[in-house]
N, C-alpha and C positions, 0 to 999 in steps of 0.2 A: 608785535605779530601781521601786522600790515606791511612791513618791511622784509619777514620775512618772507611775503606771500609776492612781494615783488620782486625781489632778489631770486626768489624760484623761476618764479615768471617769465623772466628775461632770461636765465638760464639755458628755460625748457626754448625758448622762440630763439638762442644763438644757434643750439643743437637742432633744431630743425632746419632752419637756415644751410646750416653748415652739408645737411643730409643731400638737400632740395641740390645742393649747387655739385657732388658728385654722383652725375648721372651718369646710365648705363651706352656705353661705350658700343655701338651702333660700328658693322660692318659694312664697309662699301661693295657688292655687288655685281657682276655681271652676269648675264645670262644665255646660254650660247645654245647652237645647237651637238646633237648628241652624234656626231660621226663614226658610221662602221670602219673597220681596219680595212685600209685600201683606199678610202673613199675623203674627200677635202670636207675642212670645218664650211668651207665658201659652196660647197656644193651644195652637200646635209642643209645651208641656208635659203639659197637659190633657188636650188632643182626642187624644193618641198613649200607648198602652201602651207601644209597641216603644219609644219617647223614653225614656217613663220607666225604662222596665228599664235601655238604654244609660246614661243621665247614674250612676241605682245601682251597677249595674257598672264602669264606670268610678271612681268616685270609689270606692269599697271595694277597688279595684286600687292606688288612689294613699296609697289609710289604710295599706295591706297595706303599704306600701311606706317606709312614715316620711313620705310628704308634705303639710304642711299643705293642708289643704280646706278650704272653707266650703262648709257647704248652700244649692243653687242655690235648696230648696224652702221653704227653712224661712224663706229673705232675702226669695222672692217673696213672702209670706204677712207678712209686713211691712209692707209698701209695695204692697200690693194690697188695695184695694176694689171687691169687682163691680159692685155696686147703682152705685159713683158713678161706674166706667170707665169714661170714653168711649173710644171706636176710634181716635183720636189719641194718647189718653194709653197705649194699648195699643204703639202701635208704639216709644212712645221708652221702652218698661217696660226694655225689654232696658239701656240707659246709664244707668238710674236704677237698678234693680238692682245692677249692675257697680260703678257710682257706690259705692253702698251700702255693698256688701261689703267694701270695700279690698283686694279681691284684687289680687295682683302680674299675675298671669296666668289667662284665662279661656278656656276649653276650648269650644267646641261640637260638639256631636255627632250626626249626622244617620245613625239606623237605619233600614235599607229591609228587608224580605223577601222573598227569590228563593227563586220557586215552581216547580222543574223537575219532568218527570217523573224524572230519574235524586235526585231530592230538595230536599231545603231545607235554607235556611243563611241567612243574616243577612250583611248588608254594613255598614260601620260606615267612617262619615267622618269622621275627627277632626284636628280645621285650634286650634292654640294661639295666642293674640293676649295682644302686650303689651295689658295693659289702659289704662295709659298715653296707651299713641296709638295703639292702633288696627293697630300694625305684625304680621303675622302671624310666627311664629317656627318652628312647624314645623306639616307635612301627613301624616298616616297614613291610605290605605284596608286595612281590612280584614275579610277575608272568612272566615264560617268553613266548616267541612268537608260536604262534605251530606249528612245525613240521613235517612231517611222516619220521620221526628218531628213531632211537632207543637209539639214543647218549644220556642220562641224563645227562650225566657229563657236556659235552656242555648244555643242558638245567638248568644243574643246573646257568654254569656261566652265560648264560646270566639273569637269574633271578637275581642273585645278583650282577650283574653293570649295572644294572636298578636303583637298590636304595641305592645301598652302600655310596655313597657320601653324599645323605641325612642325611643314619643313620649315618655316620660321623661326619656331618657339627650339627645334634641333639647332638652330645653325645657332644660333644667339647663345645655344650654353655652352656649345664645344667653341666659339671666338670669346667670350668668355672667360673660361677658361683657361683660356692663350696670350690674355690680356695680365692675367696675372700669372700664367707658368711659365708660359715663353712656349714655345714651338721646337721641335723634335728636330736634332738633323744629327751624321752619322758623321765620322769622320777617322781613316787611316790613315798612320805614321808610317812611313815604311823608309829604310835607310839603300838608297842604290848602292846597285854592284860591284865593290869596287873602291869602294867610300873606307877610311882610312880609320871612320870612327865608329860605334855601335850606342844602342841606345841604353847601351850601361857606362858609359866612358863620362868623366871628369869633363867637362868644353869651358868654365871659367873655375875665378879665385876660390869660390862660393861653397865647394865642397862636396855639390851637389851631380846626380847621374842626368844625363840629358833627359831624358823620360823622367825625373822629379821636375826636370823646370820646363818640359812640354808637358806634365800633369798640375803644375800650380800657375802655369799660364792658363789653361783653360779653367780652374778655376778662377782665376780672378777674371774670366772673362764671358763666362759663361751668365748667362741671366738665374739674378739669385743662384749664381753657383752651384745648380746645379746639374749633374752632371756624371759618367757611370762608363766606365771601362770597362770590357766585355774580354779581352785579353790582352795580355803583352809580353814580348820576349826580348830577345838580342836586337833584334831586327822590325820587329813590327808592336801597334800600341793599336788599338779598336777601340773607338770610342762611340758603342754602341744609342750613347743617349747623352745630347749636349744642348741643352735648352736656349732657345734667342730670344731675346724681346721682337716684341709685333715691330717695336718704332723703335729710330733711332733719336740721340738727343736733341735734332731740331724736328722729331716732332715726324722724319717721315719713316716709309717701311724701311725696315732695316735689315736688309741684303743679306745673303749667305754669303757671298763674295766680295764683303765687306770683313766679316770674318776672317776668315782666307786670309785678302791682304795683309792686315791687320795681324794676321799668327806670323804670314811672311819675313815684313819686316824687324819683325822683333829680337826673333831668329837670326837676320841676316848682322842686324849689331853684333850677336854673338861668333858671326864668320861662319854660319850656318846657311848656304843654299836650299829655299823649301819650295819646289817647284810644287803645284796644285793643279788639280783639275774637280773640278765641280758637277756631277751629275744629278741634276734635281737637288734634293734636301742632303746630296752624299758629297763628300769632298776625300777628294787623296792627295796625299801628302809625301813626296819625295823627298828625303832628308840629303848632302851630298856638301862639300867643301867645295868654297866659291872658287 
C-alpha cells in the first residue's frame, strides 16, 4: 500500500509540474493615440497633452499587471525625422510604427475632457487591434467620476483604472484563441486575361486540376489545415478564411507575406507565374504563364 501511495504521489507531482511548465502566452502590446481622419498619429501624440497622459497611464497599468509593452514614444522617435517628414508620410506613420514595433496587439486610446457645472471628468475610449490583420479585438469606454478639479491627469487615471482589467481580460481571451486557432486572412486567386490556361486545366502529370492543386497547397500550409472556399469558377477562387499561425518555426511573428511568397515559389516550380498583392490581411494572386 505504501508503495502504491508513493507511485501515485510521484504521478500527481509530475502532472502538476507539467501543467506549470505550460504558462499562458501573453501578447506584446503597444499603446498609441487615436488620430481622426485627416490627422496624423504624430500630431495626435505631440499636440495633445491629454493623449500623452492617457497613453502613459494605460502603459503603466499594463506594466503593473505584468504585460509585455512597447513604448510608442521610443518607436516614434526611431522612425521620425521632423524636418524631412512630409504630410503623406505622417499619414502612414501609424502603420510604420506598428510594423517596426513587432507588437502583437496595439491599443488606440482617445481621451476627452468633460467640463460641466457639476464637476469635471475624463472619458477614455480604448480599442485593441490585432497588429497583423487590423481586426478589432476589444473596445471599452470608461469615464471617471466627476470632481471639482483641474487635475485631468488624475481623472484620466481613474477612467483607465475602471476598465483596464476588463480590457486586458478580453485581449488575452482573443489572443489565446489566435494562439490555438490561428489568425484569419483572405485570398483571391485569379487568372490573367489572355493566359492559355485556367483553374480547370491539368498542369502536371498528377491529373489534378490547377484549382485542386491550389486547394491542396492551402490545406497543407494553413494553420491546423483550416480554410474555407467562398466561391470558385474557371478563372477565380475566393478563400474567405485561411488560418495562419502566430509564430513561425523560429519563434518570430509569422507574416502574411511569407505565406504569399511560399505560394508563389511553389507554383513557379510548376511553370506558373503568381503575382501577388497584399493589402492588410488580404492576398490577391494573379496567375499567368512564365
